VEXVOVEX-794656 format. One record per residue: x, y, z of N, C-alpha, C in turn. Coordinates in steps of 0.05 Angstrom, whole numbers, plus 5000, padded with zeros to 4 digits. Example, Ala and Ser with C-alpha at 12.3 -4.5 7.8 and 13.67 -1.06 7.14 Angstrom:
2
<<5264 4886 5156> <5246 4910 5156> <5264 4934 5156>> <<5257 4955 5142> <5273 4979 5143> <5258 5001 5157>> 
This chain:
243
<<5745 3713 6348> <5724 3733 6350> <5726 3749 6375>> <<5729 3775 6373> <5733 3792 6396> <5706 3800 6408>> <<5705 3800 6435> <5681 3808 6448> <5688 3832 6466>> <<5676 3855 6461> <5680 3879 6476> <5661 3881 6499>> <<5671 3884 6523> <5654 3886 6546> <5658 3912 6560>> <<5638 3924 6570> <5641 3949 6585> <5652 3944 6612>> <<5670 3961 6622> <5681 3958 6648> <5662 3967 6670>> <<5645 3985 6663> <5627 3996 6683> <5604 3976 6689>> <<5600 3970 6714> <5578 3951 6720> <5551 3963 6714>> <<5533 3946 6705> <5506 3955 6699> <5491 3960 6724>> <<5475 3981 6724> <5459 3988 6747> <5435 3969 6748>> <<5432 3955 6771> <5409 3936 6773> <5382 3950 6769>> <<5365 3937 6755> <5339 3948 6750> <5321 3944 6774>> <<5309 3965 6783> <5292 3964 6807> <5265 3953 6799>> <<5254 3933 6814> <5228 3922 6807> <5206 3943 6811>> <<5186 3942 6794> <5164 3961 6796> <5149 3956 6821>> <<5131 3975 6828> <5115 3972 6852> <5097 3948 6850>> <<5086 3942 6826> <5069 3919 6822> <5085 3893 6826>> <<5110 3893 6816> <5127 3869 6820> <5133 3864 6849>> <<5139 3886 6864> <5144 3884 6892> <5120 3873 6907>> <<5097 3882 6900> <5073 3872 6913> <5069 3842 6907>> <<5074 3834 6882> <5071 3806 6875> <5091 3789 6890>> <<5116 3798 6893> <5136 3783 6907> <5129 3781 6937>> <<5118 3803 6948> <5110 3802 6976> <5087 3782 6980>> <<5069 3781 6961> <5046 3763 6963> <5055 3734 6961>> <<5077 3729 6945> <5088 3702 6943> <5100 3693 6968>> <<5115 3712 6982> <5128 3705 7007> <5108 3700 7029>> <<5087 3717 7030> <5067 3714 7051> <5041 3705 7038>> <<5039 3680 7033> <5015 3668 7021> <4992 3670 7040>> <<4971 3682 7031> <4947 3685 7048> <4931 3659 7049>> <<4917 3655 7071> <4900 3632 7074> <4875 3635 7057>> <<4864 3612 7048> <4838 3614 7034> <4818 3625 7052>> <<4798 3639 7041> <4777 3651 7058> <4764 3631 7077>> <<4761 3606 7067> <4747 3586 7083> <4764 3577 7107>> <<4790 3584 7108> <4807 3576 7130> <4814 3599 7149>> <<4802 3622 7144> <4807 3645 7161> <4787 3645 7185>> <<4795 3656 7207> <4777 3658 7231> <4751 3672 7223>> <<4729 3664 7236> <4704 3677 7230> <4687 3678 7256>> <<4667 3694 7256> <4650 3698 7279> <4621 3693 7272>> <<4607 3677 7288> <4579 3671 7285> <4565 3674 7312>> <<4544 3690 7313> <4528 3694 7337> <4546 3703 7360>> <<4566 3720 7353> <4583 3731 7374> <4606 3714 7382>> <<4608 3690 7371> <4630 3671 7379> <4650 3669 7356>> <<4676 3670 7363> <4697 3669 7343> <4706 3640 7340>> <<4710 3631 7315> <4720 3604 7309> <4745 3606 7293>> <<4765 3589 7300> <4791 3588 7286> <4794 3561 7272>> <<4790 3560 7246> <4793 3535 7231> <4821 3523 7236>> <<4822 3497 7238> <4847 3482 7242> <4864 3483 7217>> <<4890 3485 7220> <4908 3484 7197> <4913 3456 7188>> <<4910 3437 7207> <4915 3409 7200> <4893 3391 7212>> <<4886 3370 7197> <4867 3351 7207> <4880 3329 7223>> <<4907 3327 7222> <4922 3305 7234> <4915 3300 7263>> <<4908 3275 7269> <4903 3267 7297> <4876 3276 7308>> <<4858 3287 7290> <4833 3298 7300> <4813 3276 7305>> <<4804 3274 7330> <4782 3256 7338> <4764 3271 7357>> <<4738 3268 7354> <4719 3283 7370> <4693 3267 7375>> <<4682 3270 7398> <4656 3257 7404> <4636 3279 7412>> <<4611 3275 7405> <4591 3294 7412> <4565 3288 7397>> <<4548 3308 7393> <4522 3304 7381> <4522 3314 7352>> <<4511 3297 7334> <4508 3305 7306> <4479 3309 7300>> <<4474 3327 7282> <4447 3332 7271> <4448 3331 7241>> <<4427 3338 7227> <4429 3338 7198> <4412 3361 7186>> <<4419 3368 7161> <4403 3389 7147> <4397 3381 7119>> <<4373 3388 7110> <4363 3378 7084> <4351 3398 7065>> <<4325 3396 7060> <4311 3411 7039> <4314 3441 7042>> <<4314 3451 7066> <4315 3480 7070> <4341 3492 7059>> <<4362 3476 7058> <4388 3486 7049> <4396 3474 7021>> <<4381 3456 7011> <4387 3443 6985> <4388 3464 6963>> <<4411 3464 6948> <4414 3483 6927> <4428 3509 6935>> <<4432 3513 6961> <4445 3537 6970> <4475 3533 6971>> <<4490 3555 6974> <4519 3555 6973> <4530 3545 7000>> <<4551 3528 6998> <4565 3519 7022> <4589 3537 7027>> <<4602 3533 7049> <4625 3550 7057> <4649 3548 7038>> <<4651 3525 7024> <4674 3523 7005> <4666 3530 6976>> <<4642 3542 6973> <4633 3551 6947> <4617 3531 6931>> <<4614 3507 6941> <4599 3487 6926> <4569 3492 6930>> <<4553 3479 6914> <4524 3480 6918> <4516 3456 6935>> <<4502 3461 6957> <4495 3440 6976> <4475 3421 6962>> <<4482 3395 6963> <4464 3374 6953> <4459 3355 6976>> <<4434 3354 6985> <4427 3338 7008> <4430 3308 7003>> <<4434 3300 6977> <4437 3272 6970> <4466 3263 6968>> <<4485 3282 6972> <4513 3275 6972> <4523 3269 7000>> <<4545 3254 7002> <4555 3247 7028> <4574 3268 7038>> <<4563 3289 7050> <4578 3312 7060> <4570 3319 7089>> <<4584 3338 7100> <4578 3347 7128> <4589 3375 7132>> <<4578 3387 7153> <4588 3414 7162> <4602 3411 7189>> <<4625 3423 7192> <4639 3424 7217> <4650 3452 7222>> <<4652 3460 7247> <4659 3487 7253> <4689 3494 7247>> <<4707 3475 7251> <4736 3482 7249> <4753 3463 7232>> <<4744 3439 7225> <4760 3422 7209> <4766 3434 7181>> <<4789 3429 7170> <4795 3440 7143> <4774 3431 7123>> <<4764 3448 7106> <4744 3441 7086> <4757 3422 7065>> <<4742 3402 7057> <4753 3383 7038> <4763 3357 7050>> <<4767 3357 7077> <4777 3333 7090> <4755 3313 7093>> <<4762 3287 7090> <4743 3265 7094> <4744 3256 7123>> <<4721 3250 7134> <4720 3240 7162> <4703 3215 7164>> <<4710 3198 7183> <4694 3175 7188> <4676 3182 7212>> <<4650 3177 7208> <4630 3183 7229> <4617 3158 7238>> <<4616 3154 7264> <4604 3130 7276> <4581 3138 7295>> <<4557 3128 7290> <4535 3132 7308> <4539 3113 7331>> <<4546 3123 7354> <4552 3105 7377> <4527 3093 7390>> <<4504 3102 7381> <4479 3089 7391> <4473 3063 7377>> <<4477 3062 7350> <4470 3038 7335> <4494 3024 7322>> <<4518 3036 7324> <4542 3024 7313> <4546 3029 7283>> <<4528 3042 7270> <4531 3048 7241> <4553 3069 7237>> <<4567 3066 7214> <4587 3086 7208> <4588 3091 7178>> <<4599 3114 7171> <4602 3121 7143> <4624 3142 7139>> <<4631 3148 7114> <4652 3167 7108> <4639 3191 7094>> <<4645 3215 7103> <4634 3239 7090> <4657 3259 7086>> <<4651 3279 7068> <4671 3300 7063> <4660 3326 7075>> <<4677 3340 7089> <4669 3366 7101> <4671 3388 7080>> <<4648 3400 7074> <4647 3422 7054> <4632 3446 7064>> <<4626 3447 7090> <4610 3470 7100> <4617 3475 7129>> <<4609 3498 7139> <4613 3506 7167> <4587 3503 7183>> <<4589 3495 7208> <4567 3491 7225> <4571 3465 7241>> <<4552 3457 7257> <4526 3470 7264> <4531 3491 7286>> <<4517 3513 7286> <4520 3533 7306> <4498 3532 7326>> <<4495 3507 7336> <4475 3502 7357> <4490 3489 7381>> <<4484 3498 7404> <4499 3490 7428> <4501 3459 7430>> <<4525 3450 7436> <4531 3422 7441> <4530 3403 7417>> <<4526 3414 7393> <4527 3398 7369> <4554 3402 7355>> <<4566 3380 7345> <4592 3382 7333> <4592 3377 7303>> <<4570 3367 7292> <4570 3360 7264> <4542 3362 7253>> <<4540 3372 7228> <4515 3373 7214> <4518 3355 7189>> <<4503 3334 7187> <4504 3315 7166> <4486 3322 7143>> <<4493 3315 7118> <4474 3317 7097> <4452 3296 7101>> <<4430 3299 7087> <4408 3280 7090> <4417 3252 7083>> <<4433 3249 7061> <4442 3222 7053> <4459 3209 7075>> <<4477 3225 7087> <4495 3214 7108> <4478 3208 7133>> <<4459 3225 7140> <4442 3220 7163> <4426 3195 7160>> <<4417 3190 7135> <4401 3166 7130> <4418 3141 7134>> <<4443 3141 7124> <4460 3118 7127> <4466 3112 7157>> <<4467 3133 7173> <4474 3130 7201> <4449 3126 7219>> <<4426 3129 7207> <4401 3126 7223> <4395 3151 7239>> <<4405 3174 7231> <4400 3199 7245> <4377 3214 7234>> <<4369 3207 7209> <4347 3222 7196> <4321 3220 7210>> <<4316 3198 7223> <4290 3194 7237> <4290 3207 7264>> <<4312 3203 7280> <4313 3214 7307> <4321 3243 7309>> <<4334 3253 7287> <4341 3281 7287> <4370 3287 7296>> <<4377 3276 7319> <4405 3279 7329> <4414 3252 7340>> <<4440 3249 7342> <4451 3224 7353> <4479 3228 7363>> <<4488 3213 7383> <4516 3215 7392> <4534 3202 7372>> <<4556 3216 7365> <4574 3206 7345> <4604 3208 7353>> <<4620 3193 7340> <4649 3195 7343> <4659 3201 7315>> <<4675 3223 7312> <4685 3229 7285> <4716 3228 7286>> <<4727 3218 7264> <4756 3215 7261> <4764 3226 7234>> <<4782 3245 7233> <4791 3257 7208> <4810 3237 7194>> <<4805 3233 7168> <4821 3213 7152> <4841 3226 7134>> <<4834 3247 7120> <4853 3259 7101> <4838 3269 7077>> <<4855 3277 7057> <4843 3287 7032> <4845 3266 7010>> <<4824 3262 6996> <4823 3241 6976> <4843 3246 6954>> <<4861 3227 6949> <4879 3229 6927> <4905 3245 6932>> <<4907 3257 6956> <4931 3272 6962> <4954 3253 6970>> <<4977 3255 6957> <4998 3236 6961> <5009 3236 6990>> <<5008 3259 7003> <5020 3260 7030> <5001 3249 7051>> <<4977 3242 7045> <4958 3233 7065> <4952 3203 7061>> <<4945 3190 7082> <4940 3161 7081> <4913 3155 7068>> <<4894 3173 7071> <4867 3166 7063> <4864 3164 7033>> <<4851 3144 7024> <4843 3140 6996> <4814 3130 6995>> <<4799 3138 6975> <4772 3128 6972> <4773 3099 6963>> <<4762 3081 6977> <4763 3053 6971> <4735 3043 6964>> <<4733 3023 6946> <4708 3011 6940> <4697 2995 6964>> <<4716 2982 6978> <4708 2966 7001> <4726 2973 7025>> <<4715 2987 7044> <4731 2996 7067> <4739 2974 7086>> <<4727 2950 7082> <4733 2928 7100> <4758 2913 7091>> <<4767 2918 7066> <4791 2904 7056> <4815 2923 7057>> <<4838 2913 7066> <4861 2929 7067> <4880 2920 7090>> <<4898 2938 7098> <4916 2932 7120> <4912 2953 7141>> <<4904 2945 7165> <4897 2963 7186> <4913 2957 7212>> <<4914 2977 7229> <4925 2974 7255> <4907 2990 7274>> <<4916 2992 7300> <4900 3007 7319> <4919 3027 7333>> <<4912 3052 7333> <4928 3072 7348> <4919 3071 7377>> <<4938 3064 7394> <4931 3061 7423> <4942 3083 7440>> <<4958 3100 7429> <4969 3122 7445> <4983 3143 7428>> <<4985 3167 7439> <5000 3189 7425> <5015 3204 7447>> <<5041 3207 7443> <5059 3218 7463> <5076 3241 7453>> <<5081 3260 7470> <5100 3281 7463> <5129 3272 7469>> <<5132 3254 7489> <5158 3243 7496> <5163 3218 7480>> <<5182 3218 7462> <5188 3195 7445> <5195 3170 7461>> <<5208 3174 7484> <5216 3150 7501> <5191 3135 7510>> <<5170 3149 7518> <5146 3135 7526> <5133 3120 7503>> <<5134 3131 7479> <5123 3118 7456> <5140 3093 7449>> <<5166 3095 7452> <5183 3072 7445> <5179 3049 7465>> <<5175 3056 7491> <5170 3036 7511> <5144 3020 7505>> <<5123 3035 7498> <5098 3022 7492> <5100 3006 7466>> <<5114 3016 7446> <5118 3001 7422> <5132 2975 7427>> <<5152 2975 7443> <5167 2951 7449> <5150 2930 7463>> <<5133 2940 7482> <5115 2922 7496> <5094 2910 7477>> <<5084 2926 7459> <5063 2916 7440> <5075 2896 7420>> <<5100 2901 7412> <5113 2882 7394> <5116 2855 7406>> <<5123 2854 7432> <5125 2828 7446> <5099 2813 7447>> <<5077 2828 7448> <5050 2816 7450> <5038 2809 7423>> <<5040 2829 7404> <5025 2826 7379> <5043 2820 7355>> <<5069 2823 7358> <5088 2818 7336> <5092 2843 7318>> <<5072 2860 7318> <5075 2885 7302> <5067 2909 7319>> <<5084 2929 7318> <5078 2955 7329> <5097 2975 7317>> <<5088 2999 7312> <5105 3019 7301> <5097 3047 7311>> <<5115 3066 7306> <5110 3094 7315> <5108 3111 7290>> <<5087 3127 7289> <5085 3147 7268> <5090 3175 7281>> <<5108 3190 7269> <5116 3216 7279> <5100 3237 7264>> <<5088 3256 7277> <5073 3277 7264> <5074 3303 7279>> <<5067 3324 7266> <5066 3351 7278> <5038 3363 7276>> <<5027 3371 7298> <5000 3383 7299> <5002 3410 7312>> <<4995 3431 7297> <4996 3458 7307> <5023 3465 7319>> <<5045 3456 7306> <5072 3462 7315> <5082 3444 7337>> <<5066 3426 7347> <5075 3407 7368> <5080 3379 7356>> <<5101 3366 7366> <5109 3340 7356> <5095 3318 7372>> <<5084 3298 7358> <5071 3276 7372> <5082 3250 7360>> <<5082 3229 7377> <5092 3202 7368> <5069 3183 7374>> <<5056 3173 7352> <5033 3156 7355> <5041 3127 7354>> <<5030 3111 7372> <5037 3083 7373> <5015 3066 7361>> <<5021 3050 7341> <5003 3032 7328> <5009 3004 7338>> <<4989 2988 7343> <4993 2960 7352> <4975 2941 7337>> <<4987 2918 7329> <4972 2898 7314> <4969 2904 7285>> <<4967 2883 7269> <4962 2887 7240> <4939 2869 7231>> <<4920 2881 7217> <4895 2867 7211> <4889 2870 7181>> <<4877 2850 7169> <4871 2850 7140> <4843 2860 7134>> <<4828 2868 7154> <4801 2880 7149> <4795 2901 7170>> <<4779 2921 7162> <4772 2942 7181> <4756 2931 7204>> <<4739 2911 7198> <4722 2900 7220> <4740 2887 7241>> <<4761 2873 7233> <4778 2860 7253> <4793 2882 7269>> <<4801 2903 7256> <4816 2925 7270> <4797 2939 7290>> <<4772 2942 7282> <4753 2955 7300> <4746 2938 7324>> <<4746 2911 7320> <4742 2893 7343> <4766 2895 7362>> <<4790 2897 7351> <4814 2901 7367> <4813 2928 7381>> <<4803 2948 7367> <4800 2975 7379> <4783 2974 7405>> <<4761 2959 7404> <4744 2957 7427> <4759 2942 7450>> <<4774 2922 7443> <4790 2907 7463> <4810 2925 7477>> <<4825 2940 7461> <4844 2959 7472> <4831 2979 7490>> <<4808 2990 7481> <4794 3011 7496> <4784 3001 7523>> <<4777 2976 7525> <4767 2965 7550> <4789 2952 7567>> <<4814 2952 7557> <4836 2940 7572> <4859 2960 7576>> <<4852 2984 7584> <4872 3003 7591> <4881 3024 7571>> <<4869 3023 7547> <4877 3042 7526> <4852 3056 7515>> <<4838 3072 7531> <4814 3086 7522> <4821 3106 7500>> <<4802 3109 7481> <4808 3127 7459> <4822 3115 7436>> <<4827 3088 7437> <4840 3074 7415> <4822 3075 7390>> <<4834 3075 7366> <4818 3074 7342> <4834 3062 7319>> <<4819 3050 7301> <4831 3036 7278> <4842 3056 7258>> <<4864 3049 7246> <4877 3066 7225> <4885 3049 7201>> <<4886 3061 7178> <4895 3047 7154> <4925 3049 7151>> <<4939 3028 7144> <4968 3028 7140> <4974 3030 7110>> <<4954 3032 7093> <4959 3034 7064> <4960 3062 7054>> 
């Protein structure tokens, strides 16, 4: 069977203007509106691109009936009875652990809104979350928040668990830019606790090497170790899940 082919090369078809625009949009993917910089009361806020390594202490407040049923920053309808919170810069959708440092109570909430835009406050809790933490009566309370991750995302450690006290945990006792410093501390901790490892991560383009020490089968045991580390030369230590 003979096949006749033209010797002259075919002229490439030029993409239409609409196709060019689509290709350009694919190459330069725009951020969701909820992740773009915004300004409130004359102050500019830049949402974080990553939650990794985020820990913060400060004052939390709560909001309830006045906002119930209204739209949140991620487009959801605010429900004061759900376990959610508002934060000025954390990525929306991320889960965080909140600890009331006055009474020791803690809970897990999902960030779905922006705020609070009140001086020296770092978090606005839903009524349900405030009630669990004992903030609903006093109005505000000192808290420590730690970003955990996105529920069900394979690349993140955080998973919603029926019982947060069961699992495999460790304590992050340090984070270094210099890998050699992290390796020295890991070696020292292995000699003492038998288990220590380094987790490598990138935050806003910078590389960090986090040192975990000790392995525990309950969150309560890990948090007790966290307090021991914090009072014996490793302030800022906090429990992490290894699962």
